[in-house]
C-alpha positions as CSV (number, residue, x, y, z in Angstrom):
1,M,0.1,-0.1,0.0
2,R,1.4,3.5,-0.9
3,L,0.8,5.8,1.8
4,L,2.2,9.4,2.9
5,P,5.1,8.6,5.0
6,T,5.8,10.4,8.2
7,T,8.6,12.2,6.3
8,A,7.1,15.1,4.2
9,L,9.7,14.6,1.6
10,L,8.5,11.3,0.3
11,T,5.3,11.8,-1.7
12,L,3.4,8.6,-2.4
13,A,-0.4,7.7,-2.5
14,L,-3.1,8.1,0.1
15,A,-6.7,7.0,0.3
16,G,-9.6,9.0,-0.9
17,C,-12.3,10.9,0.9
18,Q,-15.6,10.9,-0.8
19,S,-17.5,12.8,1.9
20,V,-15.7,16.2,1.4
21,P,-15.8,18.0,-2.0
22,A,-12.6,19.4,-3.7
23,P,-11.8,22.9,-2.8
24,D,-12.8,25.8,-5.0
25,A,-10.6,28.4,-3.4
26,P,-7.6,28.7,-1.1
27,G,-8.4,27.5,2.3
28,A,-11.4,25.3,1.2
29,A,-9.2,22.1,1.2
30,A,-8.9,22.3,5.0
31,A,-12.1,23.9,6.0
32,T,-13.6,20.7,7.0
33,A,-10.5,19.2,8.6
34,A,-12.4,18.7,11.9
35,S,-16.0,18.2,12.4
36,R,-18.2,21.1,13.4
37,V,-17.6,22.0,17.1
38,D,-18.9,24.5,19.7
39,S,-16.2,24.3,22.4
40,A,-13.2,26.7,22.4
41,P,-10.6,24.1,22.3
42,D,-12.2,22.2,19.5
43,A,-12.6,25.4,17.5
44,R,-9.0,26.3,18.1
45,F,-7.8,22.9,17.0
46,A,-10.0,23.2,13.8
47,E,-8.2,26.4,13.0
48,I,-4.6,25.0,13.7
49,S,-5.6,21.9,11.5
50,R,-6.8,24.2,8.7
51,R,-3.6,26.1,8.7
52,W,-1.5,23.1,8.8
53,L,-3.3,21.4,5.7
54,D,-3.2,24.7,3.8
55,G,0.4,25.3,4.5
56,W,1.7,21.8,4.2
57,M,-0.1,21.4,0.8
58,A,1.6,24.6,-0.4
59,L,4.9,23.3,0.7
60,N,4.4,19.9,-0.7
61,P,2.7,20.6,-4.1
62,I,3.3,17.0,-5.6
63,A,1.7,15.2,-2.6
64,A,-1.1,17.9,-2.8
65,T,-1.9,16.8,-6.2
66,Q,-2.1,13.1,-5.1
67,L,-4.2,14.1,-2.2
68,G,-6.8,15.9,-4.5
69,D,-5.8,19.6,-3.7
70,H,-5.2,20.9,-7.2
71,R,-4.3,24.4,-6.3
72,F,-0.6,23.7,-6.7
73,D,-0.6,21.4,-9.7
74,D,1.8,23.8,-11.7
75,R,4.5,23.7,-8.9
76,I,7.0,21.1,-7.6
77,D,8.5,20.7,-4.1
78,D,11.5,23.1,-3.3
79,L,14.2,21.1,-1.6
80,D,17.1,23.8,-1.5
81,A,18.2,25.0,2.0
82,E,15.5,27.8,2.1
83,G,12.8,25.5,1.0
84,R,13.8,22.9,3.7
85,Q,13.9,25.6,6.4
86,R,10.5,26.9,5.5
87,L,9.1,23.6,6.2
88,V,10.8,23.3,9.7
89,D,9.8,26.9,10.5
90,F,6.3,26.2,9.7
91,S,6.2,22.9,11.6
92,R,7.8,24.3,14.7
93,S,5.2,27.2,14.7
94,L,2.3,25.1,14.4
95,L,3.8,22.6,16.9
96,A,4.0,25.3,19.4
97,E,0.5,26.2,19.0
98,L,-0.6,22.6,19.3
99,D,1.4,22.0,22.4
100,A,-0.1,25.1,24.0
101,L,-3.7,23.7,23.4
102,D,-5.4,21.7,26.3
103,T,-6.1,18.8,24.3
104,S,-7.8,16.9,27.2
105,R,-10.7,19.2,26.6
106,L,-11.1,18.3,22.8
107,S,-13.7,15.9,21.6
108,R,-12.4,12.2,21.6
109,E,-12.2,12.4,17.8
110,N,-10.2,15.5,17.8
111,Q,-7.9,14.1,20.6
112,V,-7.0,11.4,18.1
113,D,-6.3,14.0,15.3
114,A,-4.3,16.1,17.5
115,L,-1.9,13.2,18.4
116,I,-1.7,12.3,14.8
117,L,-0.9,15.9,13.7
118,R,1.7,16.3,16.5
119,N,3.4,13.2,15.4
120,Q,3.5,14.6,11.7
121,L,4.9,17.9,12.8
122,R,7.7,16.4,14.8
123,S,8.4,13.8,12.2
124,D,8.8,16.5,9.5
125,I,11.3,18.5,11.7
126,W,13.2,15.3,12.6
127,N,13.5,14.2,9.1
128,I,14.9,17.4,7.8
129,E,17.2,18.2,10.8
130,T,18.2,14.8,12.1
131,F,17.6,12.0,9.5
132,Q,18.4,14.3,6.6
133,S,16.9,12.0,3.9
134,W,17.5,15.0,1.5
135,A,21.3,14.5,1.7
136,R,21.4,10.7,2.0
137,D,18.7,9.3,-0.1
138,P,18.4,10.0,-3.9
139,Q,15.1,8.1,-4.0
140,V,13.5,11.3,-2.5
141,Y,14.3,13.1,-5.7
142,T,13.4,10.3,-8.2
143,G,10.2,9.8,-6.4
144,L,9.2,13.4,-6.5
145,A,10.1,13.8,-10.2
146,G,8.1,10.7,-11.2
147,S,5.2,11.6,-9.1
148,A,5.1,15.2,-10.3
149,I,4.0,13.9,-13.6
150,Y,2.3,10.6,-12.6
151,N,0.0,12.3,-10.1
152,L,-1.2,14.7,-12.7
153,M,-1.8,12.3,-15.6
154,A,-2.8,8.9,-14.1
155,R,-6.4,9.9,-13.1
156,E,-8.8,12.0,-14.8
157,F,-9.6,14.5,-12.1
158,A,-9.7,17.3,-14.7
159,P,-9.9,17.7,-18.5
160,M,-6.7,16.5,-20.3
161,P,-5.7,20.1,-21.7
162,Q,-5.8,21.4,-18.1
163,R,-3.6,18.6,-16.9
164,L,-1.2,18.9,-19.8
165,K,-0.8,22.7,-19.0
166,S,0.1,21.8,-15.4
167,A,2.4,18.9,-16.5
168,T,4.2,21.4,-18.9
169,A,4.9,23.7,-15.9
170,R,6.2,20.9,-13.8
171,M,8.3,19.5,-16.6
172,Q,9.8,22.9,-16.9
173,Q,10.8,22.8,-13.2
174,I,12.1,19.2,-12.9
175,P,15.7,20.1,-14.0
176,T,15.8,22.5,-11.0
177,L,15.0,19.4,-8.9
178,F,17.8,17.5,-10.5
179,A,20.2,20.5,-9.8
180,Q,19.0,20.5,-6.2
181,M,19.8,16.8,-5.9
182,R,23.1,17.2,-7.3
183,E,23.7,20.2,-4.8
184,N,22.2,18.3,-1.8
185,I,23.2,14.8,-2.1
186,D,26.5,13.8,-0.4
187,P,27.7,10.7,-2.2
188,A,29.7,9.7,0.9
189,R,26.5,9.3,2.7
190,V,24.5,7.5,0.0
191,P,24.4,3.7,0.2
192,K,25.5,2.0,-2.9
193,I,22.2,0.2,-3.2
194,H,20.3,3.5,-3.2
195,A,22.5,4.9,-5.8
196,E,22.3,1.8,-8.1
197,T,18.6,1.6,-7.6
198,V,17.9,5.2,-8.6
199,A,20.4,5.0,-11.7
200,K,18.0,2.1,-12.8
201,Q,14.8,3.9,-12.2
202,H,15.6,7.2,-13.5
203,A,14.8,6.4,-17.2
204,G,11.3,5.7,-16.0
205,L,10.5,9.4,-15.9
206,L,10.6,9.5,-19.7
207,Q,8.6,6.4,-19.8
208,L,5.9,8.4,-18.1
209,V,6.3,11.3,-20.6
210,D,5.9,8.7,-23.5
211,Q,2.9,7.1,-21.9
212,F,1.0,10.0,-20.7
213,I,2.1,13.4,-22.3
214,T,3.2,12.6,-25.9
215,P,0.2,10.7,-27.0
216,N,-2.1,13.5,-25.7
217,A,0.0,16.6,-26.8
218,G,-2.4,17.1,-29.7
219,Q,-4.9,18.3,-27.2
220,L,-3.0,21.5,-26.9
221,S,-2.5,23.9,-29.7
222,G,-0.6,27.3,-30.4
223,A,1.5,28.7,-27.7
224,D,0.3,25.9,-25.1
225,R,1.6,23.1,-27.5
226,E,4.8,25.0,-28.2
227,R,5.6,25.3,-24.5
228,L,4.7,21.7,-24.0
229,D,7.0,20.4,-26.7
230,A,9.8,22.6,-25.6
231,A,9.3,21.4,-21.9
232,V,9.6,17.8,-23.1
233,A,12.6,18.3,-25.2
234,N,14.3,20.2,-22.2
235,L,13.3,17.4,-19.9
236,R,14.7,14.7,-22.3
237,K,18.1,16.6,-22.2
238,A,18.0,17.0,-18.4
239,V,17.2,13.5,-17.8
240,A,20.1,12.3,-20.0
241,E,22.4,14.8,-18.2
242,Q,21.2,13.5,-14.8
243,Q,21.6,9.9,-15.9
244,T,25.4,10.8,-16.6
245,W,25.7,12.3,-13.1
246,L,24.2,9.1,-11.6
247,D,26.2,6.7,-13.5
248,K,29.6,8.5,-13.5
249,T,29.5,10.4,-10.2
250,L,26.9,9.1,-7.7
251,V,27.2,5.3,-8.2
252,P,31.0,5.1,-8.2
253,N,31.3,7.5,-5.2
254,A,28.4,6.1,-3.1
255,K,30.0,5.0,0.2
256,G,27.2,5.4,2.9
257,D,26.1,2.6,5.1
258,F,22.4,1.5,4.3
259,R,22.2,0.5,8.0
260,I,20.8,3.5,10.0
261,G,21.6,2.3,13.5
262,A,19.7,1.8,16.6
263,E,19.3,5.5,17.7
264,L,17.9,6.7,14.4
265,Y,15.9,3.4,13.9
266,D,14.2,3.7,17.2
267,Q,13.2,7.3,16.5
268,K,12.0,6.5,13.0
269,L,10.1,3.5,14.2
270,Q,8.0,5.6,16.8
271,F,7.2,8.2,14.0
272,A,6.2,5.5,11.6
273,L,4.2,3.2,13.9
274,M,2.7,5.5,16.7
275,S,2.6,2.1,18.6
276,S,3.0,1.4,22.3
277,L,5.4,-1.6,21.3
278,S,9.2,-0.9,21.5
279,R,11.7,-2.4,19.0
280,A,12.6,-5.1,21.5
281,E,8.9,-6.1,22.3
282,I,8.3,-6.1,18.5
283,G,11.2,-8.5,17.9
284,E,10.2,-10.7,20.9
285,R,6.6,-11.0,19.9
286,A,7.5,-11.6,16.2
287,R,10.0,-14.4,17.1
288,A,7.4,-16.1,19.3
289,E,4.8,-15.9,16.5
290,L,7.2,-17.3,14.0
291,Q,7.5,-20.5,16.0
292,R,3.7,-20.8,16.5
293,V,2.9,-20.4,12.8
294,R,5.6,-22.9,11.9
295,A,4.0,-25.4,14.1
296,E,0.5,-24.8,12.7
297,M,2.1,-25.2,9.2
298,Y,3.4,-28.5,10.2
299,D,0.0,-29.8,11.4
300,I,-1.4,-29.0,7.8
301,A,1.6,-30.7,6.3
302,R,0.9,-33.8,8.0
303,Q,-2.7,-33.6,6.8
304,V,-1.9,-33.0,3.2
305,L,0.9,-35.4,3.0
306,Q,-0.9,-38.3,4.6
307,G,-0.8,-41.4,2.2
308,R,1.4,-39.7,-0.6
309,R,4.1,-41.7,-2.1
310,G,7.5,-40.3,-1.4
311,A,6.3,-38.0,1.4
312,P,8.7,-37.4,4.2
313,P,8.0,-38.7,7.6
314,T,5.6,-36.6,9.7
315,P,6.0,-37.8,13.4
316,A,3.8,-36.2,16.1
317,N,7.0,-34.8,17.7
318,P,9.2,-33.9,14.9
319,T,12.8,-32.8,14.9
320,D,13.5,-29.3,13.5
321,A,14.8,-31.0,10.3
322,Q,11.7,-33.2,10.0
323,R,9.4,-30.2,10.4
324,Q,11.2,-28.2,7.8
325,K,11.2,-31.0,5.1
326,A,7.5,-31.8,5.8
327,I,6.3,-28.1,5.3
328,E,8.6,-27.6,2.3
329,A,7.1,-31.0,0.7
330,A,3.5,-29.8,1.4
331,L,4.3,-26.4,-0.2
332,E,5.6,-28.0,-3.3
333,L,2.1,-29.1,-3.8
334,A,1.0,-25.5,-4.0
335,Y,3.9,-24.3,-6.1
336,A,2.9,-26.8,-8.8
337,E,-0.1,-24.8,-9.6
338,R,1.1,-21.4,-10.8
339,P,0.4,-18.8,-13.6
340,S,2.6,-18.6,-16.7
341,R,5.3,-15.9,-17.0
342,T,3.0,-13.6,-19.0
343,N,-0.3,-14.4,-17.1
344,V,0.3,-12.9,-13.7
345,V,-1.8,-9.8,-14.2
346,E,-4.8,-11.9,-15.7
347,A,-4.5,-14.3,-12.8
348,A,-4.8,-11.4,-10.3
349,K,-7.9,-10.1,-12.1
350,Q,-9.6,-13.4,-11.8
351,A,-8.5,-13.7,-8.2
352,L,-10.1,-10.3,-7.4
353,D,-13.4,-11.3,-8.9
354,V,-13.4,-14.5,-6.9
355,A,-12.5,-12.7,-3.6
356,T,-15.1,-10.0,-4.2
357,E,-17.9,-12.5,-4.7
358,F,-16.8,-14.5,-1.5
359,V,-16.8,-11.3,0.7
360,R,-20.4,-10.5,-0.7
361,E,-21.7,-14.1,-0.3
362,K,-20.3,-14.4,3.3
363,D,-21.4,-10.8,4.2
364,L,-18.0,-10.2,5.8
365,V,-17.9,-6.4,5.4
366,T,-19.7,-3.8,3.3
367,V,-18.5,-3.8,-0.1
368,P,-18.1,-0.2,-1.6
369,A,-19.0,0.5,-5.2
370,D,-15.8,2.6,-5.9
371,P,-14.0,1.5,-9.0
372,V,-10.8,-0.5,-8.7
373,E,-8.5,-1.4,-11.7
374,I,-5.4,-3.7,-12.0
375,I,-2.5,-2.0,-13.8
376,L,1.3,-2.7,-14.4
377,M,3.4,-0.9,-12.0
378,P,4.9,2.3,-13.5
379,E,8.6,1.8,-14.2
380,F,9.8,4.6,-12.0
381,Q,8.3,2.8,-9.0
382,R,9.6,-0.8,-9.7
383,G,12.2,-2.5,-7.8
384,V,10.9,-2.1,-4.2
385,A,7.6,-4.0,-3.9
386,V,5.9,-6.6,-6.1
387,A,2.6,-4.9,-5.9
388,Y,0.7,-2.0,-4.2
389,A,-2.7,-0.4,-3.9
390,D,-2.9,3.2,-5.1
391,S,-6.0,4.8,-3.8
392,P,-7.3,8.3,-5.0
393,G,-6.6,11.4,-2.7
394,P,-9.2,12.4,0.0
395,L,-10.2,15.5,-1.9
396,D,-10.8,13.5,-5.4
397,K,-14.0,11.7,-5.7
398,G,-15.2,8.8,-7.7
399,L,-11.6,8.0,-9.1
400,D,-10.2,4.5,-9.5
401,T,-8.1,2.8,-7.1
402,Y,-5.1,1.2,-8.8
403,Y,-3.9,-2.3,-7.9
404,A,-0.5,-2.3,-9.4
405,I,1.6,-5.3,-10.1
406,S,5.3,-5.2,-11.2
407,P,5.9,-7.5,-14.2
408,I,8.6,-10.1,-14.3
409,P,11.7,-8.2,-15.7
410,D,12.5,-9.0,-19.2
411,D,16.3,-9.6,-18.4
412,W,15.3,-12.4,-15.8
413,T,16.3,-16.0,-16.6
414,D,13.8,-18.8,-17.0
415,A,15.2,-20.0,-13.6
416,Q,14.7,-16.6,-11.9
417,A,11.1,-16.4,-13.4
418,E,10.2,-19.9,-12.2
419,S,11.4,-18.9,-8.6
420,F,9.2,-15.9,-8.6
421,L,6.2,-17.8,-10.0
422,R,6.7,-20.6,-7.4
423,E,6.4,-17.8,-4.7
424,Y,3.5,-16.2,-6.6
425,N,1.7,-19.6,-7.4
426,N,-2.2,-19.5,-8.0
427,R,-3.0,-19.5,-4.2
428,M,-0.6,-16.9,-3.5
429,I,-2.1,-14.8,-6.2
430,H,-5.4,-15.1,-4.5
431,L,-3.8,-13.8,-1.3
432,L,-1.9,-10.9,-2.9
433,S,-5.4,-9.8,-4.4
434,I,-6.9,-10.1,-0.9
435,H,-4.2,-8.1,0.6
436,E,-4.0,-5.4,-2.0
437,A,-7.7,-5.2,-3.0
438,M,-10.5,-7.2,-1.7
439,P,-11.2,-6.9,1.3
440,G,-7.7,-5.4,2.0
441,H,-6.3,-2.1,0.8
442,Y,-8.8,-1.1,-1.8
443,L,-11.9,-1.9,0.5
444,E,-10.4,-0.3,3.5
445,G,-9.3,2.8,1.5
446,A,-12.8,3.2,0.2
447,H,-14.4,2.8,3.8
448,S,-11.8,5.0,5.5
449,A,-12.3,7.7,2.9
450,R,-15.8,8.4,4.2
451,H,-14.6,9.6,7.6
452,P,-15.3,13.4,7.7
453,S,-11.8,14.5,8.9
454,I,-9.6,15.3,5.9
455,L,-6.6,15.7,8.3
456,R,-7.1,12.0,9.2
457,G,-7.4,11.0,5.4
458,V,-4.2,13.1,4.7
459,L,-2.3,11.4,7.6
460,R,-3.7,8.0,7.1
461,S,-1.8,5.5,9.1
462,G,0.3,2.9,7.3
463,L,0.1,0.8,10.4
464,F,-3.6,0.6,10.1
465,A,-3.7,0.0,6.5
466,E,-1.1,-2.7,6.3
467,G,-2.3,-4.2,9.4
468,W,-5.8,-4.4,8.1
469,A,-4.6,-6.0,4.9
470,V,-2.8,-8.7,6.9
471,Y,-5.7,-9.2,9.2
472,T,-8.0,-10.0,6.1
473,E,-5.8,-12.7,4.9
474,D,-6.5,-14.6,8.1
475,M,-10.0,-13.6,8.2
476,M,-10.7,-14.8,4.7
477,A,-9.3,-18.2,5.4
478,D,-11.2,-18.4,8.6
479,A,-14.4,-17.8,6.6
480,G,-13.6,-20.8,4.3
481,Y,-12.1,-19.1,1.2
482,M,-11.4,-21.6,-1.6
483,D,-13.7,-24.3,-0.1
484,N,-11.5,-24.5,3.1
485,D,-8.6,-25.8,0.9
486,P,-5.8,-26.9,3.4
487,L,-3.2,-25.9,0.9
488,F,-4.7,-22.4,0.7
489,R,-4.5,-22.2,4.5
490,L,-0.9,-23.4,4.3
491,V,0.1,-20.7,1.8
492,Q,-1.8,-18.0,3.8
493,L,0.3,-18.9,6.8
494,K,3.4,-18.9,4.7
495,F,2.3,-15.3,3.5
496,Y,1.7,-14.4,7.2
497,L,5.3,-15.6,8.0
498,R,6.6,-13.1,5.5
499,T,4.8,-10.3,7.6
500,I,6.6,-11.8,10.8
501,A,9.8,-11.9,9.0
502,N,9.5,-8.4,7.8
503,A,9.6,-7.1,11.4
504,I,12.5,-9.3,12.4
505,L,14.5,-8.6,9.3
506,D,14.2,-4.8,9.4
507,Q,15.7,-4.4,12.9
508,G,18.1,-7.2,12.1
509,V,19.5,-5.3,9.2
510,H,19.3,-1.7,10.5
511,V,20.3,-2.3,14.1
512,D,21.9,-5.7,14.5
513,G,24.1,-5.6,11.4
514,W,22.8,-8.7,9.7
515,S,24.5,-10.0,6.6
516,R,22.8,-11.0,3.5
517,D,23.3,-14.7,4.5
518,Q,21.6,-14.0,7.8
519,A,18.7,-12.4,6.1
520,M,18.4,-15.0,3.4
521,R,18.3,-17.8,5.9
522,L,15.5,-16.1,7.7
523,M,13.5,-15.7,4.6
524,T,14.3,-18.9,2.6
525,H,14.6,-21.3,5.5
526,D,12.6,-20.0,8.5
527,T,9.7,-18.6,6.5
528,F,9.9,-20.6,3.3
529,Q,10.3,-17.8,0.7
530,Q,11.6,-18.5,-2.7
531,E,15.1,-17.1,-3.7
532,R,13.7,-14.2,-6.0
533,E,11.3,-13.1,-3.3
534,A,13.8,-13.2,-0.7
535,A,16.6,-11.5,-2.7
536,G,14.0,-8.7,-3.6
537,K,13.1,-8.2,0.1
538,W,16.8,-8.1,0.9
539,V,17.1,-5.1,-1.5
540,R,13.8,-3.6,0.0
541,A,15.2,-3.9,3.6
542,Q,18.4,-1.8,2.4
543,L,16.4,0.8,0.7
544,T,13.8,1.4,3.4
545,S,13.7,1.4,7.2
546,A,10.8,1.3,9.7
547,Q,8.2,0.5,7.1
548,L,8.6,-3.3,7.0
549,P,7.3,-3.7,10.6
550,T,4.0,-2.0,9.9
551,Y,2.6,-5.2,8.5
552,F,3.2,-7.3,11.6
553,V,2.7,-4.6,14.3
554,G,-0.4,-3.3,12.6
555,S,-1.9,-6.9,12.3
556,A,-1.0,-7.8,15.8
557,E,-2.9,-4.7,17.1
558,H,-5.8,-5.5,14.8
559,F,-5.9,-9.1,16.2
560,D,-5.8,-7.7,19.7
561,T,-8.5,-5.2,19.2
562,R,-10.9,-7.7,17.7
563,K,-10.2,-10.1,20.6
564,A,-10.9,-7.3,23.1
565,V,-14.0,-6.2,21.5
566,E,-15.3,-9.7,21.1
567,A,-14.7,-10.3,24.9
568,K,-16.6,-7.0,25.7
569,R,-19.7,-7.7,23.4
570,G,-19.9,-11.4,24.0
571,E,-22.8,-13.1,22.1
572,A,-23.8,-9.8,20.7
573,F,-20.6,-9.6,18.6
574,D,-21.3,-9.5,14.9
575,L,-18.4,-9.7,12.5
576,K,-19.7,-7.5,9.8
577,T,-20.8,-4.9,12.2
578,Y,-17.3,-5.0,13.8
579,H,-15.5,-4.7,10.5
580,D,-17.6,-1.8,9.3
581,Q,-17.1,0.1,12.6
582,V,-13.3,-0.4,12.5
583,L,-13.1,0.9,9.0
584,S,-15.4,3.9,9.8
585,Y,-12.7,5.8,11.8
586,G,-10.7,6.7,8.9
587,A,-7.6,4.7,9.4
588,P,-5.8,6.2,12.4
589,P,-3.1,4.2,14.1
590,V,-4.8,1.0,15.5
591,R,-4.3,1.9,19.1
592,F,-6.8,4.7,18.8
593,V,-9.4,2.5,17.1
594,R,-9.3,0.3,20.1
595,Q,-9.6,3.2,22.4
596,L,-12.5,4.7,20.5
597,M,-14.3,1.3,20.5
598,L,-13.8,0.4,24.0
599,D,-14.4,3.8,25.4
600,Q,-10.8,4.0,26.8
601,P,-8.8,7.2,27.3
602,I,-7.2,8.6,24.1
603,E,-3.4,8.5,24.6
């Protein structure tokens, strides 16, 4: 799922909000950031929220486009020293006002929003002054450059000529962004993997131009067309010059450590999760869950291997080696049923249809009518994740959610493609579609969008979103998806092991100094991942930090919340009612959902 990170310099997708119209004038984007209130503290918080939303959108125009605020569609982010300082000064000023407010007198919903906003303000300051991604991570600039065009052109929020004019203005400014990148980035602090990944992704910017801009250029004429053609030509030249700098200067001189260390990791983790769990507690809980799930997988393996010729022994009290061999043998039965190299997207479409019909038939949660489309992942976003859900912004209504899948690279050998397809076998494709779309990210995003707080939509929690998607995998299996097929449950548990491994891997890499061999053993042996999946996750663990744990921590908090609500409601507990209520809160960190549902103090 692509979400707005806690660092304001990264601008990826957020969920939509259908209950609030797009702004017609400055200030309108944030006018409904909090519900109508009567008390002075609530009114004061509404004013602070409004000014933060307006100010933050202006300082982050590329993200604003994605969010559905189109006042700044002709601008791009300014990452020079003055631009960064403007965001710090703005954030410090609003943080001081928020800290001076007696939040205990706010409504419960506004208490939640105040804590979320405070976390974002502190995170923006920390990212610029302490973490300094602008100096150490070239992905910041590549992501902005690609999103500057993609966010304008991928969805039809306005007539094509209007969007082309905005794209022209942005293409004229992207060379300046490249210049700021060359000025800001310190190759000595850039990890080699970051430099190499960006060098590979960079050409994807022109792929966006060729896909979205050039085929539609005829819709402009006269001076507008001349400006567009000149902007495209100049951008092609700037991209080529930047590619030379990436290949000849950045990549050879990138000497940074991709491991961010315990101090920075712990700080970033708290900003990313807003969880009560510490790094140590996350690691301890994840390791215990890893052993529990492996034991459950062995029980299923005993069932599916019973009576099969050549099956390994499955004693009631196995050794570690016997357990490993039996689970691997059972998984081989699932790996044998997989799509062809060119049929992954079609398989995902079919799986989405099946999952949607199942959710409706079992009445598990209210299914929205919002449109969803499966697409090939844009080139500039490939190389980090296999798939993601890209929902429309909270100020755009009625637009598609994109369930994006990265194609198998053309330069992969047949053996590499087979490794990938063993991992993404038929049952795993169903789980991927459950996670990314139904009833995972797509459904969650459509529900959460209906919450009236735009602030909460803009600052939608990745912990909530990823945790919900993982929770639904287990929920669908419990409901009997694929006719209670034991191999589906086995693959679902394997998918869940990836969630657990993500949390262990992230802190292992960034804090404990794990080698590639240690990471690969966790993934290929302990959690049964195929080599291509594990190799890709090793790259992702180097490129990112504090995002991989969101899956495990979020799902753990979702499971804990359901257990607590079930205990309180007893026989009156209804699964669909529970799911709809959880999704009605607009995707704040899960701890707040639990507090709201159980009438606990907001903290």
